[in-house]
C-alpha positions in Angstrom: 134.3 70.5 108.0 132.8 72.4 110.9 133.0 76.1 110.7 135.8 77.7 112.7 134.8 79.9 115.7 137.4 82.5 114.8 138.6 83.9 111.5 140.2 87.0 110.1 137.7 87.8 107.4 134.1 86.5 107.5 132.4 87.0 104.1 128.6 86.6 104.1 127.6 85.8 100.5 129.2 84.3 97.5 128.5 86.5 94.5 130.9 88.6 92.5 131.6 91.1 95.3 132.1 88.6 98.1 134.2 86.2 96.1 136.4 89.0 94.7 137.0 90.1 98.3 137.8 86.6 99.4 140.3 85.9 96.6 142.2 89.1 97.4 142.0 89.0 101.2 143.3 85.4 101.3 146.8 86.8 100.8 146.6 88.5 104.2 144.7 86.1 106.5 142.2 83.4 106.9 138.9 83.9 105.0 135.6 82.2 105.9 132.9 82.4 103.2 129.4 81.4 104.2 126.3 81.2 101.9 122.9 79.9 102.8 122.5 77.7 99.7 125.1 76.3 97.3 128.1 78.5 96.4 126.9 79.3 93.0 123.3 80.2 93.9 123.6 84.0 93.7 122.2 86.9 91.8 125.6 87.1 90.0 125.0 83.7 88.4 121.8 84.8 86.8 123.1 88.1 85.4 122.8 87.9 81.6 123.8 91.3 80.4 127.5 92.0 81.1 130.1 94.3 82.7 129.9 97.9 81.7 133.5 99.3 81.4 135.4 101.4 79.0 138.0 99.6 76.9 137.3 101.0 73.4 139.3 104.0 72.1 136.1 105.6 70.8 134.6 105.6 74.3 135.8 107.3 77.5 135.3 107.1 81.3 133.8 110.6 81.1 131.0 109.3 78.8 130.4 106.3 81.1 130.2 108.7 84.1 127.7 111.0 82.3 125.5 108.1 81.4 125.5 106.8 84.9 124.7 110.2 86.4 121.9 110.7 83.9 120.3 107.3 84.7 120.7 108.0 88.5 118.3 111.0 88.3 120.4 113.4 90.4 121.2 111.1 93.3 124.5 109.5 92.2 127.7 110.5 94.1 129.9 111.8 91.3 133.1 110.8 93.2 132.0 107.2 93.6 130.9 107.0 89.9 134.3 108.4 88.9 136.0 105.7 91.0 134.0 102.9 89.4 134.3 104.0 85.7 138.1 104.6 86.1 139.0 101.5 88.1 136.6 99.1 86.2 138.9 98.3 83.3 141.7 97.2 85.6 139.3 95.0 87.6 138.1 93.5 84.3 141.6 92.7 83.2 142.2 91.0 86.5 139.1 88.9 86.1 140.3 87.8 82.7 143.7 86.8 84.2 141.7 84.7 86.7 140.3 82.7 83.8 137.0 84.4 82.9 136.2 84.0 79.2 134.2 86.7 77.4 132.7 86.8 73.9 135.2 88.0 71.2 134.7 89.4 67.7 135.3 86.9 64.9 137.8 89.0 63.0 140.3 90.5 65.5 139.7 88.5 68.6 139.0 91.7 70.4 136.3 91.7 73.1 132.8 92.1 71.7 131.1 95.1 73.2 127.4 95.2 73.4 125.1 98.2 74.1 122.2 98.5 76.6 119.6 101.0 77.6 121.0 104.3 78.9 124.5 103.9 77.4 125.8 106.3 74.8 128.4 103.8 73.5 129.0 100.1 73.1 130.8 99.2 76.3 129.2 96.0 77.6 131.7 93.1 77.9 129.8 89.9 78.0 129.9 86.1 77.8 127.2 85.6 75.2 124.0 86.1 77.3 125.3 84.3 80.4 127.9 86.7 81.7 127.1 86.3 85.4 127.5 82.5 85.2 130.9 82.8 83.6 132.0 85.4 86.2 130.8 83.1 89.0 132.6 80.1 87.5 135.9 81.9 87.3 135.7 83.3 90.8 134.6 79.9 92.3 137.7 78.2 90.7 139.9 80.8 92.4 138.4 80.5 95.8 138.3 76.7 95.8 141.9 76.5 94.8 143.1 78.8 97.6 144.3 77.1 100.9 143.4 80.1 103.0 139.7 80.2 102.1 137.2 78.0 103.9 133.9 77.6 102.1 130.7 76.8 104.0 127.6 76.5 101.8 124.3 75.7 103.5 125.1 78.1 106.3 122.8 81.0 107.1 123.8 84.2 108.9 121.3 84.8 111.6 122.4 88.1 113.1 125.5 90.3 113.3 127.4 90.4 116.6 127.9 93.9 118.2 128.1 95.4 121.6 124.4 94.6 121.9 125.4 91.0 122.5 127.7 92.1 125.3 124.7 93.6 127.1 125.4 97.2 126.0 122.8 99.7 124.6 123.4 100.2 120.9 121.7 102.8 118.6 122.3 104.4 115.3 123.7 107.6 116.9 126.4 105.8 118.9 129.7 106.3 117.1 131.7 103.4 118.7 129.7 100.3 117.6 131.8 97.4 116.3 130.9 94.2 114.5 132.6 91.1 115.9 131.2 88.5 113.4 127.9 86.7 113.3 125.7 84.0 114.6 125.7 81.3 111.8 123.2 78.5 111.4 124.4 75.2 109.9 121.4 74.2 107.9 122.4 70.5 107.9 122.7 70.1 111.7 120.5 73.0 113.0 123.3 74.2 115.2 123.9 77.9 115.5 127.6 78.7 115.7 129.3 81.9 117.1 131.8 83.0 114.5 134.1 85.9 115.5 135.9 87.8 112.9 138.4 90.7 112.7 136.4 92.0 109.7 132.9 91.1 108.6 132.0 91.6 105.0 128.3 91.7 104.0 127.9 90.6 100.4 124.5 89.0 100.8 122.9 90.4 97.6 119.4 91.9 97.0 115.8 91.5 97.9 113.8 90.6 94.8 111.9 87.8 96.6 109.8 90.4 98.5 107.8 90.7 95.3 105.6 88.2 93.5 107.4 88.5 90.2 111.2 88.8 90.3 114.2 87.8 88.2 116.1 87.0 91.4 116.8 83.5 92.7 115.0 82.2 95.9 118.0 83.3 98.0 117.5 87.0 97.4 115.5 87.8 100.6 117.1 91.0 101.8 119.2 89.2 104.5 122.1 91.6 104.5 120.3 94.9 104.7 117.9 93.5 107.3 120.7 92.2 109.5 122.7 95.5 109.2 119.6 97.5 110.1 118.9 95.4 113.2 122.6 95.9 114.2 121.9 99.7 113.9 123.9 100.4 110.7 122.8 103.3 108.5 120.7 102.4 105.5 119.9 104.6 102.5 117.7 104.9 99.4 115.6 101.8 100.0 112.7 103.2 98.0 114.6 102.7 94.7 113.8 99.1 93.7 114.6 98.5 90.0 112.1 96.5 88.0 113.6 94.9 85.0 111.3 95.8 82.1 111.4 92.4 80.3 111.0 89.1 82.1 109.4 86.2 80.3 105.7 86.1 80.8 104.8 82.4 81.1 103.1 80.4 83.9 106.0 78.0 84.1 108.9 80.3 83.5 109.4 81.7 87.0 110.1 85.2 85.7 113.1 84.2 83.5 115.0 87.4 82.5 115.1 88.5 78.9 118.4 90.5 78.8 118.4 94.2 78.1 120.9 93.3 75.4 118.1 92.0 73.3 116.8 95.6 73.1 120.4 96.8 72.6 120.7 94.6 69.5 117.5 96.0 68.0 114.6 94.3 69.9 111.4 96.3 69.7 108.5 96.6 72.2 104.9 96.3 71.0 101.6 96.3 72.9 99.0 93.6 72.4 97.5 95.7 69.5 100.7 95.5 67.6 101.7 99.1 68.2 105.3 100.0 68.9 104.9 102.4 71.9 108.3 103.4 73.3 108.8 106.4 71.1 105.6 107.9 72.8 107.5 107.9 76.1 111.1 108.7 75.3 113.1 109.7 72.2 115.6 106.9 73.0 112.7 104.4 72.5 113.7 100.9 73.6 117.2 102.1 74.7 115.8 104.5 77.4 116.9 103.7 81.0 115.2 100.9 82.7 112.9 103.0 84.9 111.4 104.7 81.9 110.9 101.5 80.0 109.4 99.6 83.0 106.9 102.4 83.6 106.0 102.6 80.0 105.2 98.9 79.9 103.3 99.1 83.1 101.3 102.0 81.7 100.5 100.1 78.5 99.3 97.1 80.4 97.1 99.1 82.7 95.7 101.3 79.8 94.7 98.3 77.7 94.0 95.8 80.5 96.7 93.4 79.3 98.9 91.1 81.3 102.0 91.5 79.2 103.5 93.2 76.1 105.7 91.8 73.3 109.4 92.1 72.7 110.3 91.3 69.1 113.7 90.6 67.6 112.5 88.3 64.9 113.3 90.9 62.2 117.0 90.1 62.8 118.7 87.2 61.0 117.9 84.0 62.8 121.5 82.8 63.0 122.6 86.2 64.4 119.9 86.0 67.1 120.9 82.5 68.1 124.6 83.5 68.2 124.0 86.5 70.4 121.4 85.0 72.7 121.9 81.2 72.9 120.6 80.7 76.4 117.6 83.0 75.9 116.7 81.3 72.6 117.1 77.8 74.1 115.1 78.7 77.2 112.2 80.3 75.3 112.1 77.3 73.0 111.5 75.1 76.0 108.3 77.1 76.5 107.2 76.9 72.9 108.5 80.3 71.8 110.9 80.6 68.8 112.4 84.1 69.3 113.8 84.0 65.7 110.2 83.8 64.3 107.9 85.3 66.9 107.8 88.0 69.6 108.4 87.2 73.3 105.7 87.9 75.9 107.3 90.0 78.6 106.4 91.8 81.8 108.4 93.9 84.3 109.8 92.0 87.4 111.6 93.1 90.5 115.3 93.0 89.7 117.7 95.1 91.7 118.0 96.9 95.0 119.6 100.3 94.3 119.6 101.3 98.0 121.1 99.4 100.9 123.6 99.6 103.7 125.3 103.0 103.5 129.0 102.8 102.8 132.0 105.0 102.0 134.4 104.6 99.0 136.0 101.5 100.6 132.8 99.7 101.6 133.0 100.8 105.3 129.6 101.0 107.0 128.6 103.2 110.0 129.6 100.2 112.2 133.3 99.7 112.7 134.7 96.4 111.3 131.6 95.9 109.2 131.9 96.3 105.4 129.1 96.1 102.8 129.8 95.4 99.1 127.8 94.5 96.0 124.0 94.8 95.8 123.5 95.0 99.6 125.5 98.2 99.7 124.4 101.8 98.9 127.7 103.2 97.7 126.3 106.2 95.8 127.0 104.7 92.4 123.4 104.0 91.3 121.5 106.9 92.7 117.8 106.7 92.0 118.2 104.2 89.1 121.0 101.7 88.2 122.5 102.0 84.7 122.4 98.7 82.9 125.4 96.4 83.6 126.9 98.7 86.3 126.3 96.0 89.0 129.0 93.5 88.2 131.6 96.1 87.8 130.6 97.6 91.1 131.1 94.3 92.8 134.6 93.9 91.3 135.6 97.4 92.2 134.3 97.4 95.8 135.4 93.9 96.5 138.9 95.1 95.8 138.6 98.5 97.6 137.1 96.9 100.8 140.0 94.5 100.9 142.5 97.3 100.7 141.2 98.8 103.9 140.2 95.6 105.8 143.6 94.1 105.5 145.3 97.1 107.1 143.1 97.0 110.2 143.4 93.3 111.1 145.9 93.8 113.8 144.0 96.7 115.5 140.5 95.2 115.3 138.6 95.2 118.5 137.6 91.6 119.4 136.2 91.1 122.9 136.1 87.9 124.9 133.8 86.1 125.4 130.8 86.6 123.2 127.8 84.6 124.5 126.8 81.6 122.5 123.3 81.4 120.8 120.6 81.0 123.4 117.7 78.7 122.2 116.2 78.1 125.6 112.5 78.4 125.7 112.0 77.6 122.0 110.7 74.4 120.3 110.2 73.0 116.9 107.4 75.0 115.2 104.1 73.2 115.2 102.6 74.9 112.1 105.1 76.1 109.6 102.2 76.9 107.3 102.0 80.2 109.3 105.3 81.2 107.8 104.3 80.3 104.3 101.0 82.3 104.7 102.8 85.4 106.0 105.4 85.2 103.3 102.8 85.0 100.6 100.8 87.8 102.0 103.9 90.0 102.3 104.8 89.5 98.6 101.2 90.3 97.6 101.2 93.5 99.7 104.5 94.7 98.1 103.4 93.9 94.5 100.0 95.5 94.9 101.0 98.6 96.8 104.7 99.2 96.5 105.4 98.3 92.9 106.4 100.4 89.8 103.7 103.0 90.5 102.8 104.0 94.1 100.6 106.4 96.0 100.2 107.7 99.5 97.1 105.6 100.1 98.8 102.4 98.9 102.0 103.0 100.9 100.0 103.7 104.1 98.0 100.5 103.6 101.2 98.6 103.0 102.8 100.0 106.2 99.8 98.8 108.3 99.9 95.3 106.8 103.7 94.9 107.2 103.5 96.0 110.8 100.9 93.3 111.5 103.1 90.7 109.8 106.0 91.9 111.8 104.2 91.4 115.1 103.0 87.9 114.2 106.4 86.8 112.9 108.3 88.2 115.9 106.0 86.3 118.3 106.6 83.1 116.3 110.4 83.8 116.3 110.5 84.0 120.1 108.9 80.6 120.4 110.4 78.5 117.6 113.7 77.0 116.8 115.6 79.2 114.4 115.6 78.1 110.8 116.6 79.5 107.4 112.9 80.0 106.4 112.2 81.8 109.6 115.3 84.0 109.2 114.3 84.8 105.6 110.8 85.8 106.6 112.0 88.1 109.3 114.5 89.7 106.9 111.9 90.1 104.2 109.6 91.9 106.6 112.4 94.2 107.8 113.4 94.9 104.2 109.8 95.7 103.2 109.5 98.0 106.2 112.6 99.9 105.0 111.3 100.2 101.4 107.9 101.5 102.5 109.3 103.9 105.1 111.8 105.3 102.6 109.1 105.6 99.9 106.8 107.5 102.3 109.6 109.9 103.1 110.2 110.9 99.4 107.4 113.2 98.5 108.2 113.4 94.8 108.8 111.1 91.8 112.4 110.4 91.0 114.1 107.5 89.1 112.7 104.2 90.2 110.3 105.8 92.7 107.1 107.0 91.1 104.3 108.3 93.4 101.1 109.2 91.5 100.3 111.8 94.2 103.7 113.6 93.5 104.3 112.9 89.8 107.1 115.6 89.4 110.6 115.7 90.7 111.4 118.4 93.2 114.8 120.0 93.4 114.7 120.2 97.2 114.2 116.4 97.4 117.5 115.8 95.5 119.0 113.9 98.4 119.3 110.4 99.8 116.8 109.0 102.3 118.6 107.8 105.3 117.3 105.5 108.0 
């Protein structure tokens, strides 16, 4: 079915936030969901840990709030954190009503609650070690069954439509900018469609692919934040890229994630000398927040010249390990690693974008009629470092809250006529696509070498120069070539890298996920967001 030229709600992305919005908004109008790959190819699908939410009587929202604020290193918005920790349990119950199945305890059939780094209580609701896949499955069943939701996989959002496309000057200081939808590329036909919408919802996920090692799937190329920035939306806190401390180190494993829950269940970290090292960095040892654990591993690897460390849970009963981590155990066994008998080689990998498109408590951006939810958004929940398993609950909460506002503004949305169709005149099929591949590979090397877990002024300055050169080359290519998903991704990755580096150079201190060797201490006067 061809994509409609007009819709009430245009949802860009098909992870937990986008699909939650779609299911709820379908009661109020027509919903069009686009995603550049298959519907289930999202960061949500690969999330192993769980959903952090308070359902046990021994726990409290206040404790969850304090843990989140502590992990966020002074940059969380307490009001937003309070919203998420208090509304999370209701959104979880709703998800269960929609058919999501989570791990239960054997005796009482109550939900089994895991514990992860930075949490002071067991509050992680999970589906074994494949929670995201189960959440994705339940949500996809709901959207596929709803007659008011049109699903369009293999469709790439190229750019957001604003007054700029009506020939007007748009900048970030102008208060009356609107989003009218998006130009959308049908990957199967190569046709770019003009899709107008009363409300456009960015739920395009993160940007892990800008690094050489990432736990993210290939679709995570920073598309949402890059499109929003080009449309002149406000962007915040892009320097805070979370590296998951433990991805599988194996030449064929493609940075397979080893869930934080492994450490929550007693997994211990050792260097190649067999020394357990985390107590030298933090009294919480392996249960310290992710930024601390990732930097400790990075320090151990650099100090001893090693390419990985070991994560060991083999001291636990084998049947218990296999029961708690069936997918991890099976995957590691495919690479010749029996986690019930030997340690797992692990290395940090880019995992989560804590910054993003700046929003309010209902997902509204600085552009009218444009909403951002999920990983693409900077709501104020995560601050300088995301607390483990706060991402799925954030998607559920803000998918709901954005819908509450968007539905109320359908009738008064500004929708001009006509918006020009995509103009591909003067372009042709690219003669040498290898140029895109080379630029993409170089970009990933620059980010990994200069803008990783530990940074410095010299490294950031060098990265900025390289990224600017790649930008100039790619923009020249873009002006001459037919638009394609690969070309859109490269442009978006370059824009996202520019935002990360520019934000990192603005923050002259070390805080949370941003560690600059030239400014190793946190500075009270820097306890603010970076805004672009």
